[in-house]
MARDREN-628766 format. One record per atom (N, C-alpha, C): residue number from 0; residue in three letters; atom name; x, y, z. Coordinates in Angstrom, 3 decimals, always signed. Layout:
# MARDREN-628766
PT   n res atom       c1       c2       c3
PT NUM ALA   CA        X        Y        Z
...
***
This chain:
# MARDREN-628766
PT   n res atom       c1       c2       c3
PT   0 MET    N   +4.254   +6.185  +16.244
PT   0 MET   CA   +4.840   +6.936  +15.292
PT   0 MET    C   +4.471   +6.483  +13.794
PT   1 LEU    N   +4.165   +5.243  +13.632
PT   1 LEU   CA   +3.858   +4.741  +12.353
PT   1 LEU    C   +2.543   +5.303  +11.828
PT   2 PHE    N   +1.679   +5.631  +12.693
PT   2 PHE   CA   +0.477   +6.209  +12.299
PT   2 PHE    C   +0.251   +7.756  +12.387
PT   3 GLU    N   +1.323   +8.380  +12.888
PT   3 GLU   CA   +1.196   +9.885  +13.072
PT   3 GLU    C   +0.887  +10.555  +11.781
PT   4 TYR    N   +1.548  +10.334  +10.705
PT   4 TYR   CA   +1.180  +11.034   +9.452
PT   4 TYR    C   -0.168  +10.622   +8.899
PT   5 ILE    N   -0.627   +9.306   +9.091
PT   5 ILE   CA   -1.964   +8.962   +8.587
PT   5 ILE    C   -2.989   +9.463   +9.431
PT   6 ASP    N   -2.890   +9.532  +10.751
PT   6 ASP   CA   -3.839  +10.132  +11.737
PT   6 ASP    C   -4.147  +11.676  +11.398
PT   7 GLY    N   -3.034  +12.355  +10.849
PT   7 GLY   CA   -3.312  +13.799  +10.549
PT   7 GLY    C   -3.688  +14.105   +9.148
PT   8 SER    N   -3.731  +13.104   +8.243
PT   8 SER   CA   -4.007  +13.426   +6.827
PT   8 SER    C   -5.108  +12.564   +6.202
PT   9 ALA    N   -5.575  +11.511   +6.943
PT   9 ALA   CA   -6.459  +10.592   +6.232
PT   9 ALA    C   -7.836  +11.184   +5.568
PT  10 GLU    N   -8.318  +12.221   +6.369
PT  10 GLU   CA   -9.566  +12.797   +5.828
PT  10 GLU    C   -9.340  +13.634   +4.564
PT  11 ARG    N   -8.121  +13.830   +4.119
PT  11 ARG   CA   -7.861  +14.615   +2.942
PT  11 ARG    C   -7.559  +13.822   +1.692
PT  12 VAL    N   -7.575  +12.543   +1.915
PT  12 VAL   CA   -7.237  +11.553   +0.934
PT  12 VAL    C   -8.406  +11.341   -0.068
PT  13 ALA    N   -8.036  +11.280   -1.402
PT  13 ALA   CA   -9.072  +11.045   -2.404
PT  13 ALA    C   -9.131   +9.604   -2.860
PT  14 TYR    N   -7.897   +9.031   -2.847
PT  14 TYR   CA   -7.795   +7.623   -3.195
PT  14 TYR    C   -6.577   +7.119   -2.686
PT  15 TYR    N   -6.421   +5.656   -2.507
PT  15 TYR   CA   -5.217   +5.146   -2.027
PT  15 TYR    C   -4.498   +4.467   -3.104
PT  16 HIS    N   -3.170   +4.415   -3.065
PT  16 HIS   CA   -2.230   +3.764   -4.054
PT  16 HIS    C   -1.303   +2.871   -3.280
PT  17 LEU    N   -1.509   +1.514   -3.420
PT  17 LEU   CA   -0.695   +0.564   -2.670
PT  17 LEU    C   +0.180   -0.145   -3.630
PT  18 ALA    N   +1.418   -0.463   -3.306
PT  18 ALA   CA   +2.326   -1.214   -4.170
PT  18 ALA    C   +3.451   -1.783   -3.357
PT  19 GLY    N   +4.098   -2.761   -3.984
PT  19 GLY   CA   +5.326   -3.415   -3.330
PT  19 GLY    C   +6.523   -2.546   -3.643
PT  20 HIS    N   +7.665   -3.011   -3.217
PT  20 HIS   CA   +8.800   -2.107   -3.251
PT  20 HIS    C  +10.048   -3.058   -3.461
PT  21 THR    N  +11.212   -2.432   -3.745
PT  21 THR   CA  +12.482   -3.203   -3.753
PT  21 THR    C  +13.435   -2.520   -2.611
PT  22 ASN    N  +13.771   -3.389   -1.713
PT  22 ASN   CA  +14.522   -2.829   -0.531
PT  22 ASN    C  +16.098   -3.087   -0.952
PT  23 LYS    N  +16.736   -1.985   -1.090
PT  23 LYS   CA  +18.183   -1.919   -1.455
PT  23 LYS    C  +19.151   -1.823   -0.242
PT  24 GLY    N  +18.497   -1.893   +0.912
PT  24 GLY   CA  +19.293   -1.893   +2.261
PT  24 GLY    C  +19.455   -0.524   +2.712
PT  25 THR    N  +19.984   +0.390   +1.897
PT  25 THR   CA  +20.055   +1.774   +2.358
PT  25 THR    C  +18.961   +2.621   +1.993
PT  26 HIS    N  +18.095   +2.133   +1.022
PT  26 HIS   CA  +16.909   +2.853   +0.598
PT  26 HIS    C  +15.817   +1.934   +0.072
PT  27 ILE    N  +14.664   +2.255   -0.051
PT  27 ILE   CA  +13.599   +1.531   -0.521
PT  27 ILE    C  +13.068   +2.159   -1.729
PT  28 LEU    N  +12.851   +1.439   -2.969
PT  28 LEU   CA  +12.299   +2.075   -4.196
PT  28 LEU    C  +10.866   +1.568   -4.313
PT  29 ASP    N   +9.982   +2.459   -4.635
PT  29 ASP   CA   +8.681   +2.114   -5.164
PT  29 ASP    C   +8.570   +1.584   -6.438
PT  30 THR    N   +8.822   +0.309   -6.492
PT  30 THR   CA   +8.980   -0.322   -7.926
PT  30 THR    C   +7.791   -1.119   -8.374
PT  31 HIS    N   +6.766   -1.269   -7.496
PT  31 HIS   CA   +5.593   -2.010   -7.891
PT  31 HIS    C   +5.928   -3.450   -8.325
PT  32 SER    N   +7.022   -4.009   -7.660
PT  32 SER   CA   +7.484   -5.342   -8.262
PT  32 SER    C   +7.341   -6.542   -7.356
PT  33 ASP    N   +6.571   -6.301   -6.288
PT  33 ASP   CA   +6.439   -7.423   -5.274
PT  33 ASP    C   +5.173   -7.170   -4.439
PT  34 HIS    N   +4.930   -8.038   -3.553
PT  34 HIS   CA   +3.775   -7.978   -2.567
PT  34 HIS    C   +4.070   -6.699   -1.722
PT  35 ALA    N   +2.884   -5.976   -1.439
PT  35 ALA   CA   +2.929   -4.935   -0.375
PT  35 ALA    C   +3.295   -5.585   +0.886
PT  36 ILE    N   +4.129   -4.992   +1.734
PT  36 ILE   CA   +4.575   -5.590   +2.990
PT  36 ILE    C   +3.589   -5.296   +4.031
PT  37 GLU    N   +3.661   -6.095   +5.232
PT  37 GLU   CA   +2.737   -5.927   +6.230
PT  37 GLU    C   +2.545   -4.518   +6.781
PT  38 GLU    N   +3.623   -3.954   +6.922
PT  38 GLU   CA   +3.545   -2.378   +7.475
PT  38 GLU    C   +2.588   -1.556   +6.519
PT  39 VAL    N   +2.737   -1.810   +5.185
PT  39 VAL   CA   +1.877   -1.057   +4.234
PT  39 VAL    C   +0.328   -1.425   +4.476
PT  40 TRP    N   +0.095   -2.630   +4.605
PT  40 TRP   CA   -1.305   -3.183   +4.958
PT  40 TRP    C   -1.775   -2.531   +6.349
PT  41 LYS    N   -0.925   -2.344   +7.265
PT  41 LYS   CA   -1.295   -1.776   +8.486
PT  41 LYS    C   -1.618   -0.327   +8.435
PT  42 LEU    N   -0.848   +0.332   +7.597
PT  42 LEU   CA   -1.132   +1.858   +7.360
PT  42 LEU    C   -2.353   +1.957   +6.528
PT  43 TYR    N   -2.653   +1.137   +5.559
PT  43 TYR   CA   -3.895   +1.216   +4.791
PT  43 TYR    C   -5.082   +1.031   +5.643
PT  44 GLU    N   -4.946   -0.096   +6.476
PT  44 GLU   CA   -6.145   -0.408   +7.355
PT  44 GLU    C   -6.464   +0.777   +8.356
PT  45 ARG    N   -5.416   +1.390   +8.910
PT  45 ARG   CA   -5.645   +2.504   +9.723
PT  45 ARG    C   -6.186   +3.712   +8.931
PT  46 ALA    N   -5.701   +4.006   +7.800
PT  46 ALA   CA   -6.215   +5.102   +6.852
PT  46 ALA    C   -7.677   +4.800   +6.548
PT  47 CYS    N   -8.078   +3.628   +6.282
PT  47 CYS   CA   -9.457   +3.314   +5.912
PT  47 CYS    C  -10.362   +3.439   +7.110
PT  48 GLU    N   -9.796   +3.137   +8.321
PT  48 GLU   CA  -10.618   +3.199   +9.559
PT  48 GLU    C  -11.016   +4.814   +9.726
PT  49 LEU    N   -9.986   +5.673   +9.523
PT  49 LEU   CA  -10.095   +7.046   +9.730
PT  49 LEU    C  -10.904   +7.736   +8.664
PT  50 SER    N  -10.871   +7.330   +7.426
PT  50 SER   CA  -11.372   +8.041   +6.359
PT  50 SER    C  -12.876   +7.406   +5.893
PT  51 GLY    N  -13.043   +6.229   +6.413
PT  51 GLY   CA  -14.300   +5.535   +6.001
PT  51 GLY    C  -14.051   +4.738   +4.786
PT  52 GLY    N  -12.894   +4.575   +4.251
PT  52 GLY   CA  -12.504   +3.993   +3.093
PT  52 GLY    C  -12.524   +4.968   +1.815
PT  53 ARG    N  -11.745   +4.602   +0.797
PT  53 ARG   CA  -11.678   +5.283   -0.512
PT  53 ARG    C  -11.359   +4.246   -1.447
PT  54 SER    N  -11.533   +4.603   -2.763
PT  54 SER   CA  -11.105   +3.916   -3.936
PT  54 SER    C   -9.665   +3.618   -3.764
PT  55 THR    N   -9.185   +2.441   -4.172
PT  55 THR   CA   -7.836   +1.933   -3.949
PT  55 THR    C   -7.269   +1.328   -5.269
PT  56 LEU    N   -6.116   +1.776   -5.554
PT  56 LEU   CA   -5.339   +1.135   -6.680
PT  56 LEU    C   -4.231   +0.280   -6.212
PT  57 TYR    N   -4.173   -1.015   -6.457
PT  57 TYR   CA   -3.174   -1.748   -6.050
PT  57 TYR    C   -2.282   -2.111   -7.327
PT  58 GLU    N   -1.096   -1.475   -7.268
PT  58 GLU   CA   -0.264   -1.599   -8.559
PT  58 GLU    C   +0.848   -2.723   -8.399
PT  59 TRP    N   +0.928   -3.443   -9.401
PT  59 TRP   CA   +1.883   -4.466   -9.539
PT  59 TRP    C   +2.467   -4.567  -10.964
PT  60 ASP    N   +3.538   -3.768  -11.289
PT  60 ASP   CA   +3.831   -3.614  -12.665
PT  60 ASP    C   +5.038   -4.382  -13.157
PT  61 GLU    N   +5.813   -5.093  -12.259
PT  61 GLU   CA   +6.955   -5.933  -12.601
PT  61 GLU    C   +6.884   -7.285  -11.873
PT  62 ASN    N   +7.479   -8.278  -12.527
PT  62 ASN   CA   +7.450   -9.620  -11.879
PT  62 ASN    C   +6.080  -10.019  -11.392
PT  63 ILE    N   +5.200   -9.841  -12.382
PT  63 ILE   CA   +3.740   -9.998  -11.937
PT  63 ILE    C   +3.484  -11.529  -11.894
PT  64 PRO    N   +2.883  -11.876  -10.786
PT  64 PRO   CA   +2.515  -13.378  -10.583
PT  64 PRO    C   +1.340  -13.622  -11.245
PT  65 ALA    N   +0.787  -14.998  -11.015
PT  65 ALA   CA   -0.312  -15.396  -11.620
PT  65 ALA    C   -1.606  -14.509  -11.037
PT  66 PHE    N   -2.701  -14.359  -11.861
PT  66 PHE   CA   -3.773  -13.557  -11.496
PT  66 PHE    C   -4.205  -14.044  -10.093
PT  67 GLY    N   -4.368  -15.303   -9.756
PT  67 GLY   CA   -4.889  -15.754   -8.557
PT  67 GLY    C   -4.152  -15.229   -7.345
PT  68 VAL    N   -2.778  -15.078   -7.493
PT  68 VAL   CA   -1.919  -14.413   -6.379
PT  68 VAL    C   -2.276  -13.014   -6.190
PT  69 VAL    N   -2.306  -12.326   -7.249
PT  69 VAL   CA   -2.610  -10.889   -7.198
PT  69 VAL    C   -3.989  -10.666   -6.576
PT  70 HIS    N   -5.025  -11.432   -7.103
PT  70 HIS   CA   -6.317  -11.219   -6.648
PT  70 HIS    C   -6.592  -11.631   -5.277
PT  71 ALA    N   -5.868  -12.657   -4.780
PT  71 ALA   CA   -5.922  -13.039   -3.361
PT  71 ALA    C   -5.425  -12.007   -2.360
PT  72 GLU    N   -4.402  -11.288   -2.812
PT  72 GLU   CA   -3.777  -10.130   -2.083
PT  72 GLU    C   -4.637   -8.975   -1.992
PT  73 ALA    N   -5.210   -8.792   -3.121
PT  73 ALA   CA   -6.185   -7.582   -3.187
PT  73 ALA    C   -7.392   -7.777   -2.524
***
């Protein structure tokens, strides 16, 4: 089920946008304020397998760690 949407749409993707979020318990906000979680990386990996890869923007707009941390994750 995790890959169902990706499997049906990856070929139409022009570029990928990855970011961390804030989990409020009842909802998740796309805040770009933390690491992208493992599930995001799994979806991204699957999408790249299906699409052959696309340009990717990894956003981190709040609580930005040292460059080495962001660079290692990217």
